[in-house]
N, CA, C and O atoms as a Maestro MAE file, in Angstrom:
{
 s_m_m2io_version
 :::
 2.0.0
}

f_m_ct {
 s_m_title
 :::
 protein
 m_atom[276] {
  # First column is atom index #
  i_m_mmod_type
  r_m_x_coord
  r_m_y_coord
  r_m_z_coord
  i_m_residue_number
  s_m_chain_name
  s_m_pdb_residue_name
  s_m_pdb_atom_name
  i_m_atomic_number
  :::
  1 25 52.783 -2.024 21.172 1 A "MET " " N  " 7
  2 3 54.255 -1.985 21.590 1 A "MET " " CA " 6
  3 2 54.423 -2.277 23.139 1 A "MET " " C  " 6
  4 15 55.468 -2.114 23.769 1 A "MET " " O  " 8
  5 25 53.211 -2.740 23.647 2 A "PHE " " N  " 7
  6 3 53.392 -3.085 24.838 2 A "PHE " " CA " 6
  7 2 53.079 -4.582 25.135 2 A "PHE " " C  " 6
  8 15 52.262 -5.045 24.338 2 A "PHE " " O  " 8
  9 25 53.427 -5.267 25.876 3 A "GLU " " N  " 7
  10 3 52.985 -6.542 26.141 3 A "GLU " " CA " 6
  11 2 51.831 -6.709 26.789 3 A "GLU " " C  " 6
  12 15 51.629 -6.116 27.849 3 A "GLU " " O  " 8
  13 25 50.775 -7.668 26.154 4 A "ASP " " N  " 7
  14 3 49.308 -7.535 26.930 4 A "ASP " " CA " 6
  15 2 49.614 -7.673 28.448 4 A "ASP " " C  " 6
  16 15 48.879 -6.961 29.132 4 A "ASP " " O  " 8
  17 25 50.606 -8.487 29.214 5 A "SER " " N  " 7
  18 3 50.606 -8.701 30.642 5 A "SER " " CA " 6
  19 2 50.579 -7.597 31.334 5 A "SER " " C  " 6
  20 15 49.908 -7.441 32.354 5 A "SER " " O  " 8
  21 25 51.406 -6.653 30.753 6 A "LYS " " N  " 7
  22 3 51.716 -5.357 31.555 6 A "LYS " " CA " 6
  23 2 50.603 -4.294 31.545 6 A "LYS " " C  " 6
  24 15 50.476 -3.769 30.439 6 A "LYS " " O  " 8
  25 25 49.838 -3.882 32.414 7 A "GLN " " N  " 7
  26 3 49.160 -2.684 32.296 7 A "GLN " " CA " 6
  27 2 49.877 -1.495 32.714 7 A "GLN " " C  " 6
  28 15 50.656 -1.405 33.664 7 A "GLN " " O  " 8
  29 25 49.477 -0.471 31.785 8 A "VAL " " N  " 7
  30 3 50.044 0.928 32.210 8 A "VAL " " CA " 6
  31 2 49.018 2.114 32.374 8 A "VAL " " C  " 6
  32 15 47.865 2.202 31.953 8 A "VAL " " O  " 8
  33 25 49.705 2.919 33.040 9 A "PRO " " N  " 7
  34 3 48.437 3.998 32.917 9 A "PRO " " CA " 6
  35 2 48.150 4.780 31.834 9 A "PRO " " C  " 6
  36 15 49.014 5.251 31.094 9 A "PRO " " O  " 8
  37 25 46.587 4.992 31.668 10 A "ILE " " N  " 7
  38 3 46.472 5.611 30.558 10 A "ILE " " CA " 6
  39 2 47.474 7.142 30.235 10 A "ILE " " C  " 6
  40 15 47.819 7.496 29.108 10 A "ILE " " O  " 8
  41 25 47.769 7.804 31.396 11 A "GLU " " N  " 7
  42 3 48.370 9.165 31.350 11 A "GLU " " CA " 6
  43 2 49.838 8.588 30.778 11 A "GLU " " C  " 6
  44 15 50.333 9.235 29.856 11 A "GLU " " O  " 8
  45 25 50.443 7.610 31.183 12 A "TYR " " N  " 7
  46 3 51.656 6.970 30.657 12 A "TYR " " CA " 6
  47 2 51.408 6.800 29.180 12 A "TYR " " C  " 6
  48 15 52.014 7.496 28.365 12 A "TYR " " O  " 8
  49 25 50.593 5.955 28.847 13 A "GLU " " N  " 7
  50 3 50.372 5.988 26.976 13 A "GLU " " CA " 6
  51 2 50.292 6.949 26.648 13 A "GLU " " C  " 6
  52 15 51.220 7.229 25.889 13 A "GLU " " O  " 8
  53 25 49.218 8.195 26.898 14 A "ARG " " N  " 7
  54 3 49.173 9.471 26.372 14 A "ARG " " CA " 6
  55 2 50.602 10.243 26.215 14 A "ARG " " C  " 6
  56 15 50.958 10.947 25.270 14 A "ARG " " O  " 8
  57 25 51.270 9.938 27.317 15 A "ASP " " N  " 7
  58 3 52.527 10.818 27.423 15 A "ASP " " CA " 6
  59 2 53.516 9.797 26.384 15 A "ASP " " C  " 6
  60 15 54.476 10.347 25.844 15 A "ASP " " O  " 8
  61 25 53.327 8.651 26.175 16 A "LEU " " N  " 7
  62 3 54.208 7.960 25.245 16 A "LEU " " CA " 6
  63 2 54.071 8.371 23.939 16 A "LEU " " C  " 6
  64 15 54.941 8.675 23.123 16 A "LEU " " O  " 8
  65 25 52.747 8.340 23.830 17 A "GLU " " N  " 7
  66 3 52.211 8.376 22.234 17 A "GLU " " CA " 6
  67 2 52.456 10.122 21.826 17 A "GLU " " C  " 6
  68 15 52.602 10.328 20.621 17 A "GLU " " O  " 8
  69 25 52.504 11.278 22.687 18 A "ALA " " N  " 7
  70 3 52.621 12.175 22.039 18 A "ALA " " CA " 6
  71 2 54.148 12.393 22.101 18 A "ALA " " C  " 6
  72 15 54.531 13.311 21.376 18 A "ALA " " O  " 8
  73 25 55.090 11.762 22.796 19 A "TRP " " N  " 7
  74 3 56.326 11.886 22.893 19 A "TRP " " CA " 6
  75 2 56.766 11.121 21.424 19 A "TRP " " C  " 6
  76 15 57.426 11.707 20.566 19 A "TRP " " O  " 8
  77 25 56.372 9.963 21.308 20 A "THR " " N  " 7
  78 3 56.611 9.222 20.108 20 A "THR " " CA " 6
  79 2 56.048 10.153 18.596 20 A "THR " " C  " 6
  80 15 56.600 10.163 17.496 20 A "THR " " O  " 8
  81 25 55.029 10.739 18.939 21 A "CYS " " N  " 7
  82 3 54.324 11.654 17.450 21 A "CYS " " CA " 6
  83 2 55.758 12.889 17.505 21 A "CYS " " C  " 6
  84 15 56.117 13.291 16.398 21 A "CYS " " O  " 8
  85 25 56.320 13.298 18.416 22 A "ALA " " N  " 7
  86 3 56.925 14.503 18.258 22 A "ALA " " CA " 6
  87 2 58.549 14.011 17.866 22 A "ALA " " C  " 6
  88 15 59.282 14.666 17.125 22 A "ALA " " O  " 8
  89 25 58.883 12.885 18.443 23 A "TRP " " N  " 7
  90 3 60.201 12.176 17.861 23 A "TRP " " CA " 6
  91 2 60.118 12.068 16.232 23 A "TRP " " C  " 6
  92 15 61.090 12.337 15.526 23 A "TRP " " O  " 8
  93 25 58.742 11.608 15.661 24 A "TYR " " N  " 7
  94 3 58.656 11.301 14.375 24 A "TYR " " CA " 6
  95 2 58.631 12.924 13.599 24 A "TYR " " C  " 6
  96 15 59.316 13.525 12.771 24 A "TYR " " O  " 8
  97 25 57.978 13.063 14.038 25 A "ASP " " N  " 7
  98 3 58.162 14.983 13.111 25 A "ASP " " CA " 6
  99 2 59.516 15.313 13.404 25 A "ASP " " C  " 6
  100 15 60.152 15.736 12.439 25 A "ASP " " O  " 8
  101 25 60.192 15.218 14.621 26 A "ALA " " N  " 7
  102 3 61.975 15.603 14.739 26 A "ALA " " CA " 6
  103 2 62.579 14.878 13.707 26 A "ALA " " C  " 6
  104 15 63.378 15.512 13.017 26 A "ALA " " O  " 8
  105 25 62.335 13.352 13.356 27 A "ALA " " N  " 7
  106 3 63.065 12.472 12.703 27 A "ALA " " CA " 6
  107 2 62.867 13.071 11.204 27 A "ALA " " C  " 6
  108 15 63.861 13.412 10.562 27 A "ALA " " O  " 8
  109 25 61.570 13.189 10.668 28 A "VAL " " N  " 7
  110 3 61.256 13.684 9.405 28 A "VAL " " CA " 6
  111 2 62.230 15.014 8.842 28 A "VAL " " C  " 6
  112 15 63.086 15.107 7.962 28 A "VAL " " O  " 8
  113 25 61.537 16.128 9.980 29 A "GLU " " N  " 7
  114 3 62.523 17.301 9.593 29 A "GLU " " CA " 6
  115 2 63.675 17.338 10.047 29 A "GLU " " C  " 6
  116 15 64.071 18.503 10.008 29 A "GLU " " O  " 8
  117 25 64.536 16.556 10.523 30 A "ARG " " N  " 7
  118 3 66.064 16.464 10.356 30 A "ARG " " CA " 6
  119 2 66.301 15.503 9.053 30 A "ARG " " C  " 6
  120 15 67.440 15.316 8.624 30 A "ARG " " O  " 8
  121 25 65.183 14.925 8.471 31 A "HIS " " N  " 7
  122 3 65.852 13.723 6.949 31 A "HIS " " CA " 6
  123 2 66.354 12.452 7.500 31 A "HIS " " C  " 6
  124 15 66.969 11.575 6.892 31 A "HIS " " O  " 8
  125 25 66.023 12.478 8.666 32 A "PHE " " N  " 7
  126 3 66.060 10.664 9.061 32 A "PHE " " CA " 6
  127 2 65.808 9.622 8.257 32 A "PHE " " C  " 6
  128 15 66.427 8.683 7.757 32 A "PHE " " O  " 8
  129 25 64.170 10.277 8.288 33 A "ILE " " N  " 7
  130 3 63.162 9.245 7.676 33 A "ILE " " CA " 6
  131 2 62.220 10.147 6.708 33 A "ILE " " C  " 6
  132 15 62.194 11.369 6.559 33 A "ILE " " O  " 8
  133 25 61.435 9.090 6.087 34 A "ARG " " N  " 7
  134 3 60.440 9.652 5.459 34 A "ARG " " CA " 6
  135 2 59.054 8.984 5.164 34 A "ARG " " C  " 6
  136 15 59.056 7.835 4.725 34 A "ARG " " O  " 8
  137 25 57.981 9.576 5.360 35 A "PRO " " N  " 7
  138 3 56.612 9.037 5.639 35 A "PRO " " CA " 6
  139 2 56.180 8.278 4.777 35 A "PRO " " C  " 6
  140 15 56.215 8.909 3.721 35 A "PRO " " O  " 8
  141 25 55.643 6.913 4.546 36 A "PRO " " N  " 7
  142 3 55.674 6.791 5.927 36 A "PRO " " CA " 6
  143 2 56.847 5.492 6.381 36 A "PRO " " C  " 6
  144 15 57.407 4.685 5.639 36 A "PRO " " O  " 8
  145 25 56.945 5.653 7.795 37 A "TYR " " N  " 7
  146 3 57.925 4.991 8.228 37 A "TYR " " CA " 6
  147 2 57.646 4.309 9.271 37 A "TYR " " C  " 6
  148 15 57.323 4.931 10.283 37 A "TYR " " O  " 8
  149 25 57.698 2.849 9.297 38 A "HIS " " N  " 7
  150 3 57.356 1.822 10.217 38 A "HIS " " CA " 6
  151 2 58.289 1.848 11.273 38 A "HIS " " C  " 6
  152 15 59.256 2.347 10.698 38 A "HIS " " O  " 8
  153 25 58.649 1.639 12.452 39 A "PRO " " N  " 7
  154 3 59.772 1.262 13.354 39 A "PRO " " CA " 6
  155 2 59.523 -0.103 13.270 39 A "PRO " " C  " 6
  156 15 58.381 -0.520 13.077 39 A "PRO " " O  " 8
  157 25 60.841 -1.115 13.442 40 A "ASP " " N  " 7
  158 3 61.067 -2.301 13.759 40 A "ASP " " CA " 6
  159 2 60.831 -2.588 15.363 40 A "ASP " " C  " 6
  160 15 60.674 -1.662 16.159 40 A "ASP " " O  " 8
  161 25 60.824 -3.966 15.745 41 A "THR " " N  " 7
  162 3 60.932 -4.147 17.242 41 A "THR " " CA " 6
  163 2 61.962 -3.831 17.598 41 A "THR " " C  " 6
  164 15 61.778 -3.401 18.737 41 A "THR " " O  " 8
  165 25 63.215 -3.740 17.306 42 A "VAL " " N  " 7
  166 3 64.692 -3.197 17.807 42 A "VAL " " CA " 6
  167 2 64.020 -1.504 17.982 42 A "VAL " " C  " 6
  168 15 63.768 -1.282 19.166 42 A "VAL " " O  " 8
  169 25 63.803 -0.708 17.365 43 A "THR " " N  " 7
  170 3 63.995 0.406 17.311 43 A "THR " " CA " 6
  171 2 62.221 0.731 18.559 43 A "THR " " C  " 6
  172 15 62.160 1.634 19.393 43 A "THR " " O  " 8
  173 25 61.628 0.204 18.412 44 A "ILE " " N  " 7
  174 3 60.696 0.877 19.354 44 A "ILE " " CA " 6
  175 2 61.151 0.448 21.097 44 A "ILE " " C  " 6
  176 15 60.732 0.900 22.163 44 A "ILE " " O  " 8
  177 25 62.198 -0.630 20.781 45 A "ASN " " N  " 7
  178 3 62.558 -0.966 22.180 45 A "ASN " " CA " 6
  179 2 63.635 0.042 22.320 45 A "ASN " " C  " 6
  180 15 63.657 0.292 23.525 45 A "ASN " " O  " 8
  181 25 64.519 0.735 21.738 46 A "ARG " " N  " 7
  182 3 65.163 1.759 21.552 46 A "ARG " " CA " 6
  183 2 64.320 2.702 22.141 46 A "ARG " " C  " 6
  184 15 64.596 3.258 23.205 46 A "ARG " " O  " 8
  185 25 63.239 2.921 21.455 47 A "LEU " " N  " 7
  186 3 62.567 4.524 21.842 47 A "LEU " " CA " 6
  187 2 61.833 4.446 22.956 47 A "LEU " " C  " 6
  188 15 61.395 5.499 23.418 47 A "LEU " " O  " 8
  189 25 61.500 2.994 23.721 48 A "GLN " " N  " 7
  190 3 61.146 3.027 24.967 48 A "GLN " " CA " 6
  191 2 62.276 3.711 26.009 48 A "GLN " " C  " 6
  192 15 62.073 4.547 26.889 48 A "GLN " " O  " 8
  193 25 63.393 3.143 25.652 49 A "GLY " " N  " 7
  194 3 64.366 3.511 26.403 49 A "GLY " " CA " 6
  195 2 64.611 5.011 26.494 49 A "GLY " " C  " 6
  196 15 64.636 5.656 27.542 49 A "GLY " " O  " 8
  197 25 64.790 5.487 25.250 50 A "TYR " " N  " 7
  198 3 65.072 7.344 25.460 50 A "TYR " " CA " 6
  199 2 63.976 7.648 26.173 50 A "TYR " " C  " 6
  200 15 64.057 8.434 27.117 50 A "TYR " " O  " 8
  201 25 62.706 7.017 25.784 51 A "PHE " " N  " 7
  202 3 61.560 7.933 26.503 51 A "PHE " " CA " 6
  203 2 62.035 7.894 28.268 51 A "PHE " " C  " 6
  204 15 62.369 8.886 28.916 51 A "PHE " " O  " 8
  205 25 61.953 6.552 28.754 52 A "HIS " " N  " 7
  206 3 62.144 6.271 29.707 52 A "HIS " " CA " 6
  207 2 63.114 7.119 30.375 52 A "HIS " " C  " 6
  208 15 62.778 7.706 31.403 52 A "HIS " " O  " 8
  209 25 64.639 7.282 29.752 53 A "ALA " " N  " 7
  210 3 65.593 7.780 30.097 53 A "ALA " " CA " 6
  211 2 65.520 9.466 30.002 53 A "ALA " " C  " 6
  212 15 66.517 10.157 30.212 53 A "ALA " " O  " 8
  213 25 64.486 9.906 29.730 54 A "ARG " " N  " 7
  214 3 63.432 11.258 29.512 54 A "ARG " " CA " 6
  215 2 64.218 12.035 28.459 54 A "ARG " " C  " 6
  216 15 64.098 13.257 28.549 54 A "ARG " " O  " 8
  217 25 65.027 11.556 27.442 55 A "LEU " " N  " 7
  218 3 65.613 12.209 26.306 55 A "LEU " " CA " 6
  219 2 64.326 13.055 25.587 55 A "LEU " " C  " 6
  220 15 63.184 12.607 25.697 55 A "LEU " " O  " 8
  221 25 64.527 13.986 25.036 56 A "THR " " N  " 7
  222 3 63.559 14.849 24.199 56 A "THR " " CA " 6
  223 2 63.694 14.061 22.889 56 A "THR " " C  " 6
  224 15 64.590 13.361 22.417 56 A "THR " " O  " 8
  225 25 62.188 14.519 22.381 57 A "PRO " " N  " 7
  226 3 61.907 13.578 20.829 57 A "PRO " " CA " 6
  227 2 63.353 13.918 19.471 57 A "PRO " " C  " 6
  228 15 63.797 13.186 18.586 57 A "PRO " " O  " 8
  229 25 63.737 15.443 19.913 58 A "VAL " " N  " 7
  230 3 64.793 15.409 18.705 58 A "VAL " " CA " 6
  231 2 65.997 14.828 19.394 58 A "VAL " " C  " 6
  232 15 66.640 14.120 18.618 58 A "VAL " " O  " 8
  233 25 66.568 14.907 20.744 59 A "GLU " " N  " 7
  234 3 67.764 14.106 21.113 59 A "GLU " " CA " 6
  235 2 67.780 12.478 21.075 59 A "GLU " " C  " 6
  236 15 68.740 11.738 21.291 59 A "GLU " " O  " 8
  237 25 66.173 12.067 20.670 60 A "ALA " " N  " 7
  238 3 65.896 10.554 20.570 60 A "ALA " " CA " 6
  239 2 65.964 10.457 19.228 60 A "ALA " " C  " 6
  240 15 66.143 9.327 18.774 60 A "ALA " " O  " 8
  241 25 65.852 11.492 18.375 61 A "ALA " " N  " 7
  242 3 65.622 11.118 16.775 61 A "ALA " " CA " 6
  243 2 67.492 11.182 16.516 61 A "ALA " " C  " 6
  244 15 68.034 10.457 15.681 61 A "ALA " " O  " 8
  245 25 68.124 11.982 17.226 62 A "ASP " " N  " 7
  246 3 69.624 12.245 16.743 62 A "ASP " " CA " 6
  247 2 70.145 10.618 17.223 62 A "ASP " " C  " 6
  248 15 70.821 9.853 16.536 62 A "ASP " " O  " 8
  249 25 69.651 10.391 18.497 63 A "ALA " " N  " 7
  250 3 70.247 9.135 19.234 63 A "ALA " " CA " 6
  251 2 70.179 7.821 18.378 63 A "ALA " " C  " 6
  252 15 71.004 6.907 18.371 63 A "ALA " " O  " 8
  253 25 68.910 7.937 17.592 64 A "CYS " " N  " 7
  254 3 68.418 6.861 16.559 64 A "CYS " " CA " 6
  255 2 68.947 6.507 15.849 64 A "CYS " " C  " 6
  256 15 69.289 5.336 15.684 64 A "CYS " " O  " 8
  257 25 69.329 8.025 14.783 65 A "PHE " " N  " 7
  258 3 69.369 7.785 13.343 65 A "PHE " " CA " 6
  259 2 70.575 8.431 13.088 65 A "PHE " " C  " 6
  260 15 71.139 8.162 12.028 65 A "PHE " " O  " 8
  261 25 71.200 9.422 14.033 66 A "ALA " " N  " 7
  262 3 72.298 10.242 13.591 66 A "ALA " " CA " 6
  263 2 73.408 9.226 12.899 66 A "ALA " " C  " 6
  264 15 73.128 8.027 12.922 66 A "ALA " " O  " 8
  265 25 74.546 9.603 12.338 67 A "ARG " " N  " 7
  266 3 75.817 8.774 12.017 67 A "ARG " " CA " 6
  267 2 76.745 8.690 13.513 67 A "ARG " " C  " 6
  268 15 77.112 9.623 14.227 67 A "ARG " " O  " 8
  269 25 76.956 7.256 13.674 68 A "LYS " " N  " 7
  270 3 77.622 7.257 14.892 68 A "LYS " " CA " 6
  271 2 79.447 7.570 14.444 68 A "LYS " " C  " 6
  272 15 79.950 7.457 13.326 68 A "LYS " " O  " 8
  273 25 80.022 7.917 15.543 69 A "HIS " " N  " 7
  274 3 81.271 8.306 15.434 69 A "HIS " " CA " 6
  275 2 82.192 6.858 15.063 69 A "HIS " " C  " 6
  276 15 83.410 6.926 14.904 69 A "HIS " " O  " 8
  :::
 }
 m_bond[275] {
  # First column is bond index #
  i_m_from
  i_m_to
  i_m_order
  :::
  1 1 2 1
  2 2 3 1
  3 3 4 2
  4 3 5 1
  5 5 6 1
  6 6 7 1
  7 7 8 2
  8 7 9 1
  9 9 10 1
  10 10 11 1
  11 11 12 2
  12 11 13 1
  13 13 14 1
  14 14 15 1
  15 15 16 2
  16 15 17 1
  17 17 18 1
  18 18 19 1
  19 19 20 2
  20 19 21 1
  21 21 22 1
  22 22 23 1
  23 23 24 2
  24 23 25 1
  25 25 26 1
  26 26 27 1
  27 27 28 2
  28 27 29 1
  29 29 30 1
  30 30 31 1
  31 31 32 2
  32 31 33 1
  33 33 34 1
  34 34 35 1
  35 35 36 2
  36 35 37 1
  37 37 38 1
  38 38 39 1
  39 39 40 2
  40 39 41 1
  41 41 42 1
  42 42 43 1
  43 43 44 2
  44 43 45 1
  45 45 46 1
  46 46 47 1
  47 47 48 2
  48 47 49 1
  49 49 50 1
  50 50 51 1
  51 51 52 2
  52 51 53 1
  53 53 54 1
  54 54 55 1
  55 55 56 2
  56 55 57 1
  57 57 58 1
  58 58 59 1
  59 59 60 2
  60 59 61 1
  61 61 62 1
  62 62 63 1
  63 63 64 2
  64 63 65 1
  65 65 66 1
  66 66 67 1
  67 67 68 2
  68 67 69 1
  69 69 70 1
  70 70 71 1
  71 71 72 2
  72 71 73 1
  73 73 74 1
  74 74 75 1
  75 75 76 2
  76 75 77 1
  77 77 78 1
  78 78 79 1
  79 79 80 2
  80 79 81 1
  81 81 82 1
  82 82 83 1
  83 83 84 2
  84 83 85 1
  85 85 86 1
  86 86 87 1
  87 87 88 2
  88 87 89 1
  89 89 90 1
  90 90 91 1
  91 91 92 2
  92 91 93 1
  93 93 94 1
  94 94 95 1
  95 95 96 2
  96 95 97 1
  97 97 98 1
  98 98 99 1
  99 99 100 2
  100 99 101 1
  101 101 102 1
  102 102 103 1
  103 103 104 2
  104 103 105 1
  105 105 106 1
  106 106 107 1
  107 107 108 2
  108 107 109 1
  109 109 110 1
  110 110 111 1
  111 111 112 2
  112 111 113 1
  113 113 114 1
  114 114 115 1
  115 115 116 2
  116 115 117 1
  117 117 118 1
  118 118 119 1
  119 119 120 2
  120 119 121 1
  121 121 122 1
  122 122 123 1
  123 123 124 2
  124 123 125 1
  125 125 126 1
  126 126 127 1
  127 127 128 2
  128 127 129 1
  129 129 130 1
  130 130 131 1
  131 131 132 2
  132 131 133 1
  133 133 134 1
  134 134 135 1
  135 135 136 2
  136 135 137 1
  137 137 138 1
  138 138 139 1
  139 139 140 2
  140 139 141 1
  141 141 142 1
  142 142 143 1
  143 143 144 2
  144 143 145 1
  145 145 146 1
  146 146 147 1
  147 147 148 2
  148 147 149 1
  149 149 150 1
  150 150 151 1
  151 151 152 2
  152 151 153 1
  153 153 154 1
  154 154 155 1
  155 155 156 2
  156 155 157 1
  157 157 158 1
  158 158 159 1
  159 159 160 2
  160 159 161 1
  161 161 162 1
  162 162 163 1
  163 163 164 2
  164 163 165 1
  165 165 166 1
  166 166 167 1
  167 167 168 2
  168 167 169 1
  169 169 170 1
  170 170 171 1
  171 171 172 2
  172 171 173 1
  173 173 174 1
  174 174 175 1
  175 175 176 2
  176 175 177 1
  177 177 178 1
  178 178 179 1
  179 179 180 2
  180 179 181 1
  181 181 182 1
  182 182 183 1
  183 183 184 2
  184 183 185 1
  185 185 186 1
  186 186 187 1
  187 187 188 2
  188 187 189 1
  189 189 190 1
  190 190 191 1
  191 191 192 2
  192 191 193 1
  193 193 194 1
  194 194 195 1
  195 195 196 2
  196 195 197 1
  197 197 198 1
  198 198 199 1
  199 199 200 2
  200 199 201 1
  201 201 202 1
  202 202 203 1
  203 203 204 2
  204 203 205 1
  205 205 206 1
  206 206 207 1
  207 207 208 2
  208 207 209 1
  209 209 210 1
  210 210 211 1
  211 211 212 2
  212 211 213 1
  213 213 214 1
  214 214 215 1
  215 215 216 2
  216 215 217 1
  217 217 218 1
  218 218 219 1
  219 219 220 2
  220 219 221 1
  221 221 222 1
  222 222 223 1
  223 223 224 2
  224 223 225 1
  225 225 226 1
  226 226 227 1
  227 227 228 2
  228 227 229 1
  229 229 230 1
  230 230 231 1
  231 231 232 2
  232 231 233 1
  233 233 234 1
  234 234 235 1
  235 235 236 2
  236 235 237 1
  237 237 238 1
  238 238 239 1
  239 239 240 2
  240 239 241 1
  241 241 242 1
  242 242 243 1
  243 243 244 2
  244 243 245 1
  245 245 246 1
  246 246 247 1
  247 247 248 2
  248 247 249 1
  249 249 250 1
  250 250 251 1
  251 251 252 2
  252 251 253 1
  253 253 254 1
  254 254 255 1
  255 255 256 2
  256 255 257 1
  257 257 258 1
  258 258 259 1
  259 259 260 2
  260 259 261 1
  261 261 262 1
  262 262 263 1
  263 263 264 2
  264 263 265 1
  265 265 266 1
  266 266 267 1
  267 267 268 2
  268 267 269 1
  269 269 270 1
  270 270 271 1
  271 271 272 2
  272 271 273 1
  273 273 274 1
  274 274 275 1
  275 275 276 2
  :::
 }
}
């Protein structure tokens, strides 16, 4: 998920991993995806942006998969 040249603190990795697991669970619970689901590169980059913007995992699942107006 990260470029090898960029070093990130282990705490950040743990936070991102926990957040991503919660996002995945929220997306499954809201019937946006079904396991096993493997996001593409575009979706992974979008999720990193949602994480940095401090969206909750549920908000990120909605932003990622909900129908657009």
